[in-house]
C-alpha positions, 0 to 999 in steps of 0.5 A: 495544070489547069484547074484543080487543087495543087494537092490533086495534081502534084505528088507529095514530093512535088508539093514539098518543093512547091511549098519551099519555092514559095517560102524561099521567094517570100524570103527573098523578098523580105531580104530585099525590102527589109535586109533581114534573113529568114528562118526555115524549119524543115521536118524530115527533109528526105521523107518525100525528096530524092537526093537530087531535089534535097540537093537543090532545097539545101543550095536555095537555102545556102544562096539565100543566106537562110538559117535553117534547122532541118531534121532528118533520119539521114544527113540531107544531101547537099549540107556538105556544100555549106560552109562548116562555120554555118552548120552544126549538127545535133543528135537527139535519143530518148529526149536528150540533145547532144551536139555532133562533132 
């Protein structure tokens, strides 16, 4: 892209994907060097990402065996591809948290 800040060149969705890609790369290096898995906290995944990109992010996190906490208004696309034993769903309403079975 030449000169210029990423913030000036990329859309918000592209920025989000760029940051996730950098974090996944860090997680891969950490796993290779230490054998330790990473923890990801993703707030409102669908805010700037379409269904296809949500799916890509969730697939990447699944591939590197990361633990992920994802908040969303609607369930992120791609979460259905994760094994059931790796998923827990929670609903937060008026400060009360309950697990969705």
